[in-house]
C-alpha positions in Angstrom: 104.8 34.4 -263.1 107.0 36.3 -265.1 107.5 35.5 -268.7 110.3 36.2 -270.8 109.5 37.3 -274.4 111.1 35.0 -276.8 113.5 36.7 -279.3 113.2 35.3 -283.0 115.2 36.7 -285.8 113.9 35.1 -289.0 116.7 35.3 -291.9 117.9 33.5 -294.9 121.2 34.8 -294.2 122.7 34.3 -290.8 126.0 36.2 -290.8 128.1 38.2 -288.8 125.6 41.3 -288.9 123.5 39.5 -286.6 126.0 39.5 -283.7 125.0 42.7 -281.9 121.5 41.6 -281.8 122.7 38.3 -280.5 125.1 39.7 -278.0 122.8 42.3 -276.5 120.2 40.1 -275.4 121.3 39.1 -271.6 117.5 37.8 -270.6 117.5 34.3 -272.9 119.1 32.8 -275.7 117.8 34.0 -279.0 116.5 31.9 -281.7 117.4 32.0 -285.1 114.9 30.9 -287.7 116.6 30.2 -291.2 116.3 27.9 -293.9 118.0 24.0 -294.2 120.7 25.2 -296.6 121.8 28.3 -294.9 125.5 28.2 -293.5 125.6 29.6 -290.1 128.9 30.5 -288.1 130.1 28.9 -285.3 129.9 32.2 -283.3 126.3 32.6 -284.2 125.2 29.0 -283.3 127.1 29.5 -279.9 125.0 32.8 -279.2 121.5 31.2 -280.7 119.3 28.4 -280.6 119.1 27.9 -284.5 115.7 26.3 -286.0 115.5 25.3 -289.7 112.4 25.9 -291.8 112.2 25.3 -295.5 114.9 24.2 -297.9 115.9 27.3 -299.6 114.2 30.2 -297.9 112.5 30.3 -294.6 109.0 28.4 -294.7 106.9 30.6 -292.8 103.6 28.1 -292.7 106.1 25.8 -290.9 107.5 28.1 -288.5 104.1 29.4 -287.4 103.1 25.6 -287.0 106.3 25.4 -284.7 105.1 28.6 -282.6 101.8 27.0 -282.0 102.8 23.7 -281.2 105.3 25.2 -278.7 102.0 27.2 -277.0 102.9 30.8 -278.5 99.4 32.2 -279.4 100.3 36.0 -279.5 103.4 36.8 -281.8 104.8 40.3 -282.6 106.8 40.3 -285.7 109.0 43.3 -287.0 110.4 43.8 -290.6 113.9 45.1 -291.2 116.1 45.5 -294.1 
């Protein structure tokens, strides 16, 4: 069975700077993980699945619980600017 690696981008500011990462992912629709108050542009909403955890900042504990509930056991996380 072939598994596709899920691609999650965690950000409190999902702006146009994310577009190259979203456009260059032909295998599957990426996920944007953000907070409940973040403004997400329509362009980004069309290219990614938006998941919201936390009120003003992303709540990583809630996100971790979500990943576990979806069956993810191993997750690679990379930091960025």
